[in-house]
Residue, then its C-alpha position, 0 to 999 in steps of 0.5 A: m508470520r509469513i504474510a502474502v502480500t496481494g494487490s496492483i504492482a505497476t510502475d510510475h512513468l511521470m514527466m514534467f511539462a514547462g507550461k500551463f495545458t490551459d494555453t494549449f486549448i481553445a474553449e470551442k474546440i474542447d470537443k475534437l481535442s487532439v494536444s501534444f506536450l513536449v516534455g523536458d523531464l521523464e522519472i520512473r518509479r516502481g510501485g503499485v500497492a503491493g509491490n510497495i507494501s512488500f518492499g517495506l517489510g522486505c527492508l524490515g528483514l519479514r520476506p513477504l512473499l509478493v502475489g500478483s500478475v505482471g507483464q515480460d518486462f517486469a524481470e528489472y523491478a522483480a530484481w529490485l525487489t528481490a535484492h529487498g528481501v522480497d519473494t517473487s516465486c509466485v508473481r504469475t507473468s501474463a502472456t499478453r499484457h505487460t505489468a500495469r502502468f501509470t503515466a502522468t504528465n504535470d504542468e508547471t502549475g499542479n495540473q495533472i493528465a493521467s492515464f492507468y493502464p491496468g494490464a497484467m493486474s486484470e488477470d489476478g483472478e486466475i491465481d489460486i490464493i489458497s494453493l500458494g498460501n498452504a505450498h509456503a506455510v502463510d499465515l496472514v494475506v494481505i488484499g490490497a487494491g487491485d483487480p475488483a473482481a480479484m480482491q472479492r475472490f482472494t477475500g472469499d477464498c480466504r475467508a472460506a479456507g479460514v486463512p486470516f486476512a487483512a482489507d486494504f481498499s485504497q485507491q479502490v474505495a472512490f470504485l467499490d460499492g457498498a455491498s462489495m465493500r461489505t463483503l470485503i471487510d466482513g471478517a478481516a484481520y485486520l482493516f486499513c484505511n485513512e480518515y476519508e476512507e473511513a468516512v466513505i466506507e461507513q457511508k458506502t455500507g452503511w455500517t456505523s464504527q461500531d457495526i465495523l468493529d464487530r466485523v473485523e478483529t481490529r480496524i487501523i486508521t492513518l491519521g496523516a501528520a497527527g499519527a494513527r489510531v487503533e481499534r478493536k472491539g471493546a477497548e479503548p483506541v490506541v492512538v500515536g503521535p507523529v514523528k518528530d521533525a519530519t519533513f515534507v518531500e512527496p507522498t506516494g506511497a506512505g500509507d503502504a510504508f506504514r502498513s509494512g511497518f505495522l504488519a511487520a511490528t505485529a509480526w516480530g509480536l511487538p504491542t499495539e503501540r509498538a506497531i503504530q509507531l514502527g509503522n509511523l517511521m516507515a511512513v516518514h521515510v517515504l514522505e521525505t522522499v520522492g518515489p515510494q520505493e526510493y528510501a533507505f535506512t539501517a538498524a541504527t538510524l531507524a532505532d535513533r529515530a524512534k528513540a527521538s520520537y518515542g522514547p528509549e523503551a521503543a527504540a529499544d523494542i523495534a531495534a532488537h527485531l531489525p536486521v542488521 
């Protein structure tokens, strides 16, 4: 199965202020705010949902096709993805905008001042996803969180052309309205969400859980520390618990890694239970690492962890498809 992944491609610039933001604010002058902070650390992480999902798929040997718009500052990130098995040949370079960027400063109490620059991502709607899909024999298009207009276009084009697609709102769930969500969901081969997003989607669309299962082939709901659940119309849900002995460090990108594991196992033809198990295993690698693309594993270590959590049969099934 050849998978194309659309959505945000971005870098995260994270800084730490050794103090409290509130100590610098003057309440009666808050309407004329002008402050600056001397920060002692800067971390630049590669990210964006499309970048993260593609990275995970590439590490699992699937060579996904990354689709999106970036700036001329993307060369180093592109080289990183290529080195990890991602096909970046269909990434579009903007003539005027930089790659999308998330910038955040955190203080010692956990408060955060942040901004997001969409940059080149705003031009994603200019991409012809069907032409790219035909040229690269794509079997599934993942429509991840990105430019809302582009998400609508990609979904409509896939639906019209009969190309299977996966709907994955993630960060955009707070901003999309019910009508937009209904359009993005209807006819999806897969709908990914977490428990909170599941509730928001049902509330905004006005559809019940059953209404949604009438419109998608498979709904995958991640449950945090409880694992994940997969639902299909007319079938009993498949629930798989978490990976044992996980050590929580930082959660950013864990959901994206789960998607890469689930989709990889599905592409290999493994059953739903195995797909959830591999999704959970990939998610834990991110949870135990700072940064959504900083994790690493070998076929042996991943198989060992699968055996410890899900048994020898699961480990053997997964290991049989892992790149050596």
